[in-house]
Backbone as JSON, one array per atom type, in Angstrom:
{
  "sequence": "MLPRAFAALIAIVALLGLTDQASAQSDNERYEMLGGGSPRGRNFNFLGFGGSDTTRTRVSFSGQHKPGTIVINTAERKLYLVQGDGTALQYGIGVGRVGFTWKGVRKVTAKKEWPSWTPPEQMLKRQPGLPRHMAGGIENPLGARALYLGDTLYRIHGSNEPETIGQAVSSGCFRMTNDDVVDLYNRVPVGTTVVVQ",
  "N": [[-5.47, 50.82, -5.93], [-5.29, 48.76, -7.82], [-3.57, 46.83, -6.51], [-5.37, 45.93, -4.51], [-7.42, 44.69, -5.99], [-5.96, 42.66, -7.18], [-5.2, 41.22, -4.91], [-7.74, 40.4, -4.06], [-8.44, 38.74, -6.18], [-6.53, 36.7, -5.9], [-7.35, 35.68, -3.42], [-9.87, 34.63, -4.09], [-9.15, 32.62, -5.93], [-7.67, 30.98, -4.21], [-9.68, 30.14, -2.42], [-11.31, 28.67, -4.18], [-9.53, 26.63, -4.79], [-9.31, 25.37, -2.28], [-11.9, 24.36, -2.05], [-11.91, 22.48, -4.14], [-9.92, 20.8, -3.14], [-11.12, 19.87, -0.78], [-13.25, 18.46, -1.89], [-11.81, 16.48, -3.27], [-10.6, 15.25, -1.08], [-12.86, 14.24, 0.19], [-13.73, 12.43, -1.77], [-11.53, 10.67, -1.7], [-11.77, 9.71, 0.92], [-14.22, 8.39, 0.71], [-13.52, 6.39, -1.15], [-11.6, 5.02, 0.37], [-13.2, 4.07, 2.46], [-14.95, 2.33, 1.1], [-13.06, 0.61, 0.05], [-11.96, -0.49, 2.26], [-10.46, 0.89, 4.14], [-7.73, 3.15, 4.85], [-4.64, 2.88, 3.04], [-1.8, 1.08, 4.28], [1.05, 2.81, 5.26], [4.43, 3.01, 3.96], [7.32, 1.93, 5.79], [10.06, 3.77, 6.88], [13.57, 4.3, 7.47], [15.21, 6.73, 9.63], [16.8, 8.28, 7.99], [15.47, 8.34, 5.65], [15.52, 6.51, 3.61], [15.84, 3.06, 2.47], [14.11, 1.15, 4.59], [11.12, -0.9, 5.0], [8.77, -3.39, 4.04], [7.53, -4.91, 5.92], [5.08, -6.09, 8.06], [5.0, -7.61, 10.27], [4.56, -8.58, 13.65], [4.92, -9.58, 17.08], [2.33, -10.78, 19.09], [0.06, -11.06, 21.93], [-1.88, -14.01, 22.17], [-4.75, -15.9, 22.45], [-6.58, -18.96, 22.63], [-7.91, -22.02, 21.17], [-6.25, -23.08, 19.28], [-3.66, -25.05, 17.83], [-0.07, -24.75, 18.14], [1.58, -23.41, 15.29], [-0.6, -23.27, 13.66], [-2.35, -21.38, 11.21], [-4.28, -18.55, 11.6], [-6.76, -16.64, 10.23], [-8.15, -13.55, 10.5], [-10.67, -12.1, 9.09], [-12.22, -9.77, 9.45], [-10.56, -8.14, 11.01], [-8.48, -7.95, 9.29], [-6.09, -9.33, 9.53], [-3.5, -11.76, 9.8], [-2.62, -14.55, 11.7], [0.04, -16.41, 12.97], [0.12, -19.01, 15.0], [1.95, -19.37, 17.96], [3.76, -21.33, 20.43], [3.56, -20.29, 22.99], [1.49, -18.74, 24.06], [1.41, -16.63, 22.37], [1.34, -15.05, 19.12], [2.54, -14.65, 15.77], [1.75, -11.79, 14.12], [0.45, -10.6, 11.08], [-0.21, -8.04, 8.7], [-2.86, -8.07, 6.3], [-4.43, -8.11, 3.03], [-7.82, -8.55, 2.13], [-10.72, -10.36, 0.79], [-13.02, -8.48, -1.21], [-16.29, -7.03, -0.6], [-18.72, -9.51, -0.84], [-16.95, -11.42, -1.68], [-15.71, -12.6, 0.43], [-14.95, -15.32, 2.66], [-15.35, -18.14, 4.89], [-13.88, -20.77, 6.85], [-12.09, -23.93, 7.19], [-9.02, -24.94, 6.02], [-6.24, -26.71, 4.52], [-2.77, -26.04, 3.92], [-1.88, -26.91, 0.82], [0.03, -26.76, -1.13], [3.1, -25.06, -1.9], [4.63, -22.32, -3.47], [7.36, -20.68, -5.03], [7.71, -17.48, -6.44], [5.26, -17.72, -8.05], [3.45, -18.66, -11.05], [0.56, -17.25, -12.71], [-2.73, -17.95, -13.51], [-5.61, -16.57, -14.34], [-8.79, -17.49, -13.0], [-11.74, -18.7, -14.74], [-14.11, -17.43, -13.85], [-13.14, -14.97, -12.94], [-12.1, -13.94, -15.28], [-14.44, -13.52, -16.71], [-15.52, -11.39, -15.29], [-13.51, -9.52, -15.6], [-12.51, -9.1, -18.49], [-10.21, -8.12, -19.74], [-7.93, -9.1, -18.55], [-4.74, -10.84, -18.55], [-4.37, -14.12, -20.0], [-2.56, -15.87, -18.94], [0.2, -15.56, -16.76], [3.61, -15.38, -16.27], [5.67, -16.16, -13.41], [7.1, -13.6, -11.31], [8.25, -10.23, -10.57], [6.24, -8.52, -11.52], [4.01, -10.04, -11.42], [0.78, -10.6, -10.07], [0.61, -12.36, -7.89], [2.89, -12.15, -6.47], [5.87, -12.77, -4.49], [5.69, -15.29, -3.22], [3.44, -18.09, -2.8], [0.89, -19.72, -0.98], [-1.11, -22.4, -1.29], [-4.53, -23.12, -0.78], [-6.08, -25.88, 0.13], [-8.5, -27.48, -2.0], [-9.4, -25.24, -3.19], [-9.71, -22.15, -5.1], [-8.3, -20.3, -3.8], [-5.61, -18.49, -2.23], [-2.9, -17.73, -0.02], [-0.92, -15.1, -0.59], [1.84, -13.15, -1.95], [2.22, -9.68, -2.93], [2.39, -7.25, -5.52], [1.43, -4.84, -4.97], [1.7, -3.3, -2.38], [0.3, -1.31, -1.11], [-2.3, -2.13, -0.9], [-2.59, -3.69, 1.31], [-4.37, -4.31, 4.24], [-6.76, -3.6, 3.2], [-9.95, -4.32, 1.6], [-10.0, -5.82, -1.17], [-9.55, -7.97, -2.86], [-10.31, -10.99, -4.77], [-11.0, -12.93, -3.0], [-8.68, -14.17, -2.18], [-5.86, -13.94, 0.09], [-3.84, -11.3, 0.61], [-0.43, -10.43, 1.13], [2.39, -8.39, 2.07], [5.32, -8.71, 0.02], [7.66, -9.1, 1.55], [6.57, -10.05, 3.96], [5.16, -12.39, 3.15], [7.2, -14.04, 2.29], [8.52, -14.46, 4.71], [6.48, -15.83, 6.17], [6.13, -18.07, 4.5], [8.57, -19.37, 4.82], [8.28, -20.3, 7.39], [6.16, -22.13, 7.62], [5.03, -25.44, 6.89], [3.87, -27.52, 4.1], [0.64, -28.82, 4.61], [-0.05, -27.41, 6.84], [-2.59, -26.18, 8.99], [-5.18, -23.91, 8.17], [-7.23, -21.52, 9.43], [-9.98, -19.73, 8.65], [-11.66, -16.96, 9.64]],
  "CA": [[-6.66, 50.08, -6.32], [-4.87, 47.54, -8.51], [-3.14, 45.8, -5.56], [-6.53, 45.33, -3.83], [-8.08, 43.8, -6.94], [-5.08, 41.51, -7.33], [-5.32, 40.45, -3.66], [-9.06, 39.77, -4.07], [-8.38, 37.64, -7.15], [-5.76, 35.6, -5.28], [-8.2, 35.09, -2.38], [-10.91, 33.82, -4.76], [-8.48, 31.41, -6.46], [-7.33, 30.13, -3.05], [-10.92, 29.52, -1.94], [-11.71, 27.64, -5.14], [-8.6, 25.52, -4.61], [-9.68, 24.65, -1.05], [-13.12, 23.62, -2.35], [-11.51, 21.3, -4.92], [-9.18, 19.91, -2.25], [-12.1, 19.24, 0.12], [-13.97, 17.48, -2.7], [-10.9, 15.36, -3.52], [-10.44, 14.54, 0.18], [-14.09, 13.51, 0.39], [-13.69, 11.29, -2.69], [-10.54, 9.73, -1.18], [-12.34, 9.07, 2.11], [-15.24, 7.47, 0.22], [-12.82, 5.25, -1.73], [-10.99, 4.26, 1.45], [-14.26, 3.38, 3.19], [-15.41, 1.21, 0.29], [-11.95, -0.3, -0.15], [-11.58, -1.15, 3.49], [-9.57, 1.68, 4.99], [-6.59, 3.76, 4.18], [-3.53, 1.95, 2.89], [-0.7, 1.15, 5.24], [2.2, 3.51, 4.7], [5.73, 2.34, 4.04], [8.14, 2.29, 6.93], [11.37, 4.2, 6.44], [14.46, 4.67, 8.56], [15.2, 8.17, 9.83], [17.5, 8.95, 6.9], [14.52, 8.49, 4.55], [15.61, 5.47, 2.59], [15.87, 1.72, 3.06], [12.73, 0.86, 4.94], [10.66, -2.28, 4.98], [7.36, -3.65, 3.85], [7.19, -5.95, 6.88], [4.09, -5.69, 9.06], [5.02, -8.65, 11.29], [4.82, -8.25, 15.05], [4.5, -10.64, 18.01], [1.23, -10.3, 19.93], [-0.59, -12.07, 22.79], [-2.91, -14.71, 21.4], [-5.34, -17.0, 23.21], [-7.51, -19.74, 21.83], [-7.73, -23.46, 21.18], [-5.48, -23.49, 18.11], [-2.35, -25.62, 18.09], [1.05, -23.99, 17.58], [1.79, -23.66, 13.87], [-1.85, -23.01, 12.92], [-2.58, -20.03, 10.69], [-5.64, -18.06, 11.84], [-7.01, -15.41, 9.48], [-9.31, -12.79, 10.97], [-11.02, -11.27, 7.94], [-12.7, -8.46, 9.91], [-9.4, -7.37, 11.46], [-7.5, -7.94, 8.19], [-4.84, -9.79, 10.15], [-3.18, -13.19, 9.77], [-1.87, -14.91, 12.9], [0.7, -17.71, 13.03], [0.08, -19.32, 16.42], [3.18, -19.86, 18.57], [3.46, -22.23, 21.53], [3.76, -19.65, 24.29], [0.45, -17.74, 24.29], [1.6, -15.52, 21.45], [1.26, -15.35, 17.69], [3.08, -13.65, 14.87], [0.63, -11.13, 13.44], [0.8, -9.95, 9.82], [-1.29, -7.34, 8.02], [-3.23, -8.71, 5.04], [-5.57, -7.65, 2.27], [-8.82, -9.62, 2.1], [-11.72, -10.28, -0.28], [-13.97, -7.36, -1.13], [-17.65, -7.42, -0.25], [-19.23, -10.54, -1.74], [-15.9, -12.39, -2.0], [-15.11, -13.14, 1.64], [-15.38, -16.67, 2.98], [-14.88, -18.69, 6.17], [-13.72, -22.21, 6.82], [-10.81, -24.5, 7.58], [-8.33, -25.58, 4.91], [-4.83, -27.02, 4.73], [-1.85, -25.6, 2.88], [-1.66, -28.11, 0.01], [1.21, -26.54, -1.99], [3.82, -23.8, -1.71], [5.4, -22.02, -4.68], [8.14, -19.45, -5.09], [7.44, -16.7, -7.65], [4.3, -18.54, -8.8], [2.76, -18.13, -12.23], [-0.84, -16.95, -12.42], [-3.73, -18.13, -14.56], [-6.88, -16.14, -13.75], [-9.89, -18.43, -13.21], [-12.75, -18.25, -15.7], [-15.03, -16.48, -13.23], [-12.48, -13.68, -12.9], [-12.0, -13.45, -16.67], [-15.76, -13.01, -17.1], [-15.69, -10.08, -14.67], [-12.46, -8.63, -16.09], [-12.03, -9.75, -19.71], [-8.92, -7.59, -20.18], [-6.8, -9.73, -17.86], [-3.99, -11.83, -19.35], [-4.81, -15.51, -19.79], [-1.52, -16.52, -18.13], [1.31, -14.66, -16.46], [4.74, -16.06, -15.64], [6.06, -15.62, -12.12], [8.05, -12.49, -11.34], [7.9, -9.06, -9.78], [5.02, -7.91, -12.03], [2.92, -10.99, -11.23], [-0.02, -10.2, -8.9], [0.76, -13.28, -6.76], [4.06, -11.76, -5.71], [7.07, -13.59, -4.31], [5.37, -16.64, -2.75], [2.01, -18.41, -2.67], [0.5, -20.92, -0.24], [-2.4, -22.8, -1.88], [-5.43, -23.56, 0.29], [-6.96, -27.0, -0.2], [-8.91, -27.63, -3.39], [-10.05, -23.98, -3.57], [-8.94, -21.25, -5.96], [-7.77, -19.26, -2.93], [-4.22, -18.59, -1.81], [-2.22, -16.67, 0.72], [0.16, -14.8, -1.54], [2.46, -11.83, -1.92], [1.56, -8.69, -3.77], [3.2, -6.15, -6.03], [0.69, -3.64, -4.59], [1.67, -3.31, -0.91], [-0.65, -0.32, -0.6], [-3.61, -2.76, -0.7], [-2.62, -4.41, 2.58], [-5.3, -3.66, 5.14], [-7.98, -3.26, 2.48], [-10.78, -5.42, 1.09], [-9.96, -5.56, -2.62], [-9.24, -9.16, -3.66], [-11.43, -11.88, -5.15], [-11.11, -13.98, -1.98], [-7.35, -14.54, -1.7], [-5.31, -13.14, 1.17], [-2.61, -10.67, 0.14], [0.55, -9.98, 2.11], [3.54, -7.8, 1.41], [6.27, -9.74, -0.37], [8.54, -9.39, 2.69], [5.84, -10.86, 4.94], [4.81, -13.72, 2.66], [8.44, -14.84, 2.3], [8.72, -14.86, 6.1], [5.5, -16.87, 6.51], [6.45, -19.24, 3.66], [9.71, -20.07, 5.42], [7.93, -20.8, 8.72], [5.1, -23.13, 7.65], [5.15, -26.52, 5.89], [2.66, -28.06, 3.48], [-0.13, -29.53, 5.63], [-0.45, -26.47, 7.9], [-4.02, -25.85, 9.06], [-5.51, -22.5, 8.01], [-8.58, -21.26, 9.9], [-10.43, -18.42, 8.16], [-12.81, -16.51, 10.45]],
  "C": [[-6.29, 48.75, -6.97], [-4.38, 46.47, -7.53], [-4.31, 45.15, -4.83], [-7.26, 44.35, -4.75], [-7.27, 42.52, -7.12], [-5.18, 40.6, -6.09], [-6.66, 39.73, -3.61], [-9.08, 38.58, -5.03], [-7.64, 36.44, -6.57], [-6.6, 34.91, -4.2], [-9.27, 34.2, -2.99], [-10.32, 32.53, -5.29], [-8.15, 30.46, -5.33], [-8.56, 29.43, -2.52], [-11.4, 28.44, -2.88], [-10.82, 26.4, -5.02], [-8.93, 24.7, -3.38], [-10.95, 23.83, -1.27], [-12.79, 22.36, -3.12], [-10.78, 20.3, -4.04], [-10.12, 19.18, -1.31], [-12.88, 18.17, -0.63], [-13.1, 16.25, -2.94], [-10.71, 14.55, -2.25], [-11.67, 13.7, 0.46], [-14.14, 12.27, -0.5], [-12.71, 10.23, -2.2], [-11.09, 8.98, 0.03], [-13.4, 8.05, 1.7], [-14.59, 6.21, -0.36], [-12.22, 4.38, -0.63], [-12.02, 3.48, 2.23], [-14.71, 2.15, 2.4], [-14.32, 0.17, 0.1], [-11.46, -0.94, 1.12], [-10.59, -0.39, 4.33], [-8.41, 2.23, 4.22], [-5.45, 2.77, 4.09], [-2.47, 2.15, 3.97], [0.47, 1.84, 4.57], [3.46, 2.68, 4.79], [6.46, 2.8, 5.28], [9.52, 2.66, 6.43], [12.25, 4.49, 7.65], [14.58, 6.19, 8.6], [15.96, 8.94, 8.76], [16.63, 9.05, 5.65], [14.68, 7.5, 3.43], [15.81, 4.14, 3.26], [14.44, 1.3, 3.32], [12.38, -0.59, 4.76], [9.18, -2.32, 4.68], [6.92, -4.81, 4.74], [6.2, -5.4, 7.89], [4.14, -6.59, 10.29], [5.33, -8.09, 12.67], [4.33, -9.42, 15.91], [3.45, -10.05, 18.95], [0.75, -11.42, 20.84], [-1.7, -12.71, 21.98], [-3.43, -15.88, 22.23], [-6.34, -17.72, 22.31], [-7.14, -21.21, 21.86], [-6.85, -23.97, 20.04], [-4.09, -23.99, 18.5], [-1.26, -24.7, 17.53], [1.29, -24.39, 16.12], [0.56, -23.45, 13.02], [-1.86, -21.57, 12.43], [-4.05, -19.69, 10.95], [-5.78, -16.73, 11.11], [-8.28, -14.77, 10.01], [-9.64, -11.78, 9.88], [-11.45, -9.88, 8.37], [-11.54, -7.57, 10.34], [-8.4, -7.13, 10.34], [-6.11, -8.24, 8.73], [-4.72, -11.3, 9.97], [-2.3, -13.46, 10.97], [-1.25, -16.29, 12.69], [0.9, -18.02, 14.51], [1.41, -19.91, 16.87], [2.81, -20.72, 19.77], [3.47, -21.6, 22.9], [2.71, -18.58, 24.59], [0.6, -16.52, 23.42], [1.36, -16.0, 20.02], [2.05, -14.28, 16.95], [1.9, -13.09, 14.09], [1.16, -10.41, 12.2], [-0.43, -9.19, 9.32], [-1.58, -8.01, 6.69], [-4.3, -7.87, 4.33], [-6.52, -8.82, 2.12], [-9.78, -9.42, 0.93], [-12.65, -9.09, -0.1], [-15.35, -7.92, -0.83], [-18.18, -8.39, -1.31], [-18.22, -11.62, -2.07], [-15.2, -12.93, -0.76], [-15.66, -14.54, 1.9], [-14.79, -17.08, 4.32], [-14.74, -20.19, 6.03], [-12.34, -22.63, 7.27], [-10.24, -25.24, 6.37], [-6.92, -25.95, 5.35], [-4.01, -26.36, 3.62], [-1.49, -26.85, 2.1], [-0.47, -27.98, -0.94], [1.81, -25.18, -1.64], [4.64, -23.56, -2.97], [6.13, -20.69, -4.54], [7.92, -18.79, -6.44], [6.47, -17.46, -8.56], [3.79, -17.84, -10.07], [1.29, -17.95, -11.87], [-1.68, -17.14, -13.66], [-5.07, -17.73, -13.96], [-7.97, -17.17, -14.01], [-10.95, -17.83, -14.14], [-13.72, -17.23, -15.13], [-14.44, -15.06, -13.21], [-12.38, -13.08, -14.3], [-13.34, -12.93, -17.18], [-16.0, -11.61, -16.54], [-14.72, -9.05, -15.23], [-11.83, -9.22, -17.36], [-10.68, -9.24, -20.22], [-7.71, -8.2, -19.51], [-6.03, -10.66, -18.79], [-4.5, -13.23, -19.05], [-3.82, -16.3, -18.95], [-0.4, -15.51, -17.93], [2.4, -15.43, -15.73], [5.06, -15.39, -14.31], [7.07, -14.5, -12.27], [7.49, -11.29, -10.6], [6.62, -8.39, -10.25], [3.79, -8.8, -11.81], [2.12, -10.62, -9.98], [0.08, -11.16, -7.71], [2.02, -13.03, -5.96], [5.11, -12.85, -5.58], [6.79, -15.04, -3.91], [3.86, -16.82, -2.73], [1.87, -19.7, -1.88], [-0.92, -21.24, -0.7], [-3.25, -23.48, -0.82], [-6.39, -24.63, -0.21], [-7.25, -27.1, -1.68], [-9.62, -26.37, -3.89], [-9.19, -23.24, -4.58], [-8.2, -20.21, -5.14], [-6.34, -19.57, -2.48], [-3.92, -17.5, -0.79], [-1.03, -16.33, -0.16], [0.71, -13.4, -1.33], [1.71, -10.88, -2.83], [2.56, -7.67, -4.26], [2.48, -4.82, -5.8], [0.59, -3.58, -3.06], [0.69, -2.3, -0.32], [-2.04, -0.91, -0.38], [-3.71, -3.55, 0.6], [-3.47, -3.61, 3.57], [-6.61, -3.28, 4.48], [-8.71, -4.52, 2.03], [-10.91, -5.22, -0.41], [-9.8, -6.82, -3.47], [-10.51, -9.92, -4.03], [-11.53, -13.07, -4.2], [-9.78, -14.49, -1.47], [-6.92, -13.58, -0.6], [-3.94, -12.61, 0.73], [-1.74, -10.26, 1.32], [1.62, -9.19, 1.35], [4.49, -8.93, 1.02], [7.22, -10.1, 0.77], [7.84, -10.33, 3.68], [5.54, -12.26, 4.42], [6.05, -14.61, 2.57], [8.71, -15.33, 3.72], [7.77, -15.99, 6.49], [5.81, -18.17, 5.77], [7.57, -20.06, 4.28], [9.39, -20.69, 6.78], [6.94, -21.96, 8.71], [5.3, -24.18, 6.56], [3.82, -26.77, 5.18], [1.96, -28.9, 4.54], [-0.57, -28.64, 6.79], [-1.94, -26.19, 7.83], [-4.19, -24.34, 8.99], [-6.97, -22.33, 8.41], [-8.94, -19.84, 9.47], [-11.7, -18.06, 8.92], [-13.42, -15.25, 9.86]]
}
């Protein structure tokens, strides 16, 4: 009799655990939907270490854009660097959350390595706990490189949160993995046209 009672107790505990797991999965799915999809996983070699945070790949690309133009497709959460042969280098990006997306054409007006960050006043009003200034470095939210877009507050920049790539979480800037933003930074000069769609 005791073994049956023990088995029944274990079955009840297991069922309660599955209910909690289903609830947590539902909450995760809801968060991913609102945040713009599940995060991109890290890539690892078959031995399980090393790996890369590079999303770059060469893809077919058609359109009227000149080689060297950066085209950002906000809906796809992709950045394209147009090549001269009907292709583009495609990178995964994080984009602005709902209410913070924008469209237009800008030029890269400055490039900085390990940029410092001063949150704009609008951001400080929304998040008063942010630091007033942060020196460049690995903990800085702008990551390893930043390309400044015209006279706007927006940038294409690296991120110390690679799990946000592919999601809509920023205040209008375009996030890339640090590996990817270094690659893009080395390929484009100041004056590059950036088309945001």
